[in-house]
C-alpha positions as CSV (number, residue, x, y, z in Angstrom):
1,X,15.1,-21.1,2.5
2,X,13.6,-22.2,5.8
3,X,10.0,-23.1,6.2
4,X,8.2,-19.8,6.2
5,X,6.2,-19.4,3.0
6,X,2.5,-19.4,2.5
7,X,1.0,-22.5,4.0
8,X,-2.2,-23.5,2.2
9,X,-3.5,-19.9,1.5
10,X,-1.0,-18.3,-0.8
11,X,-0.1,-14.6,-0.9
12,X,-2.6,-12.0,0.4
13,X,-2.3,-9.9,-2.8
14,X,-0.8,-10.4,-6.3
15,X,2.7,-8.9,-6.8
16,X,2.0,-5.3,-8.0
17,X,3.7,-3.5,-10.8
18,X,7.0,-1.9,-9.9
19,X,5.7,1.7,-9.9
20,X,5.3,4.0,-6.9
21,X,1.5,4.2,-7.2
22,X,1.1,0.4,-7.4
23,X,3.5,-0.2,-4.5
24,X,1.7,2.4,-2.4
25,X,-1.6,0.7,-3.1
26,X,-0.1,-2.7,-2.2
27,X,1.4,-1.4,1.0
28,X,-2.0,0.3,1.9
29,X,-3.6,-3.2,1.7
30,X,-1.0,-5.3,3.5
31,X,0.8,-2.9,5.8
32,X,-1.2,0.3,6.1
33,X,0.9,1.6,9.0
34,X,3.8,1.8,6.6
35,X,2.2,4.1,4.1
36,X,3.5,7.3,5.8
37,X,7.1,5.8,5.7
38,X,6.7,4.9,2.0
39,X,5.4,8.5,1.3
40,X,8.3,10.0,3.2
41,X,10.9,7.9,1.4
42,X,9.3,8.6,-2.0
43,X,9.5,12.3,-1.4
44,X,13.2,11.9,-0.4
45,X,13.9,9.7,-3.4
46,X,12.3,12.2,-5.7
47,X,14.1,15.1,-4.2
48,X,17.5,13.3,-4.4
49,X,16.8,12.3,-8.0
50,X,16.2,15.9,-8.9
51,X,19.2,17.2,-7.0
52,X,21.6,14.5,-8.4
53,X,19.9,14.4,-11.9
54,X,20.0,10.6,-11.5
55,X,17.3,7.9,-11.4
56,X,19.3,5.9,-8.9
57,X,17.4,7.1,-5.8
58,X,14.1,6.2,-7.5
59,X,15.4,2.8,-8.5
60,X,16.5,2.2,-4.9
61,X,13.1,3.3,-3.6
62,X,11.3,0.9,-6.1
63,X,13.7,-1.9,-5.2
64,X,13.2,-1.6,-1.4
65,X,9.5,-1.3,-1.5
66,X,9.0,-4.1,-4.1
67,X,11.0,-6.4,-1.8
68,X,9.0,-5.2,1.2
69,X,5.7,-6.0,-0.6
70,X,7.0,-9.4,-1.8
71,X,7.8,-10.3,1.8
72,X,4.8,-8.8,3.5
73,X,2.2,-10.3,1.1
74,X,3.1,-13.7,2.5
75,X,2.1,-13.6,6.2
76,X,4.2,-16.5,7.4
77,X,7.3,-15.2,5.6
78,X,6.7,-11.7,7.0
79,X,6.3,-13.1,10.5
80,X,9.5,-15.1,10.2
81,X,11.4,-12.1,8.9
82,X,10.2,-10.0,11.9
83,X,11.1,-12.9,14.2
84,X,14.7,-13.0,12.8
85,X,15.1,-9.2,13.0
86,X,14.0,-9.2,16.6
87,X,16.4,-12.0,17.4
88,X,19.3,-10.0,16.0
89,X,18.1,-6.8,17.7
90,X,18.2,-8.5,21.1
91,X,21.9,-9.3,20.8
92,X,21.4,-12.6,22.5
93,X,23.0,-15.5,20.8
94,X,24.9,-15.8,17.6
95,X,23.1,-13.9,14.8
96,X,24.9,-15.6,11.9
97,X,22.1,-18.1,11.1
98,X,19.5,-15.4,11.4
99,X,21.4,-13.1,9.1
100,X,21.8,-15.9,6.6
101,X,18.0,-16.7,6.7
102,X,17.2,-13.0,6.4
103,X,19.4,-12.8,3.3
104,X,17.7,-15.9,1.8
105,X,14.2,-14.4,2.4
106,X,15.3,-11.1,0.9
107,X,16.8,-12.8,-2.2
108,X,13.7,-14.9,-2.7
109,X,11.6,-11.7,-2.4
110,X,13.8,-10.0,-5.0
111,X,13.3,-12.9,-7.4
112,X,9.6,-12.9,-6.8
113,X,9.4,-9.2,-7.5
114,X,11.4,-9.7,-10.8
115,X,14.5,-7.9,-9.5
116,X,16.9,-10.8,-9.9
């Protein structure tokens, strides 16, 4: 992975348990503007789980938000991730290196969250 981890300060918060309540509390601390989106997606996942009689939508919800928290709890990593997303969104230049780095950040966050 490219240089984008913590610097001398470490993560803002410990990695929470992989439950909706713990992830919501973590998001409220590190990215409070995302709490409404988390709530909306949790409602959708719960509804889909009930309709399909499957836990897959809830597992996907947990997976996404655990990775989100794992990225966002490291300010430099989160900033780099946003920078790469913006680069890709502009459509200027070859996005392949940015896509590769985003994948590396995502995979490292999955491992940090215990999902790999």
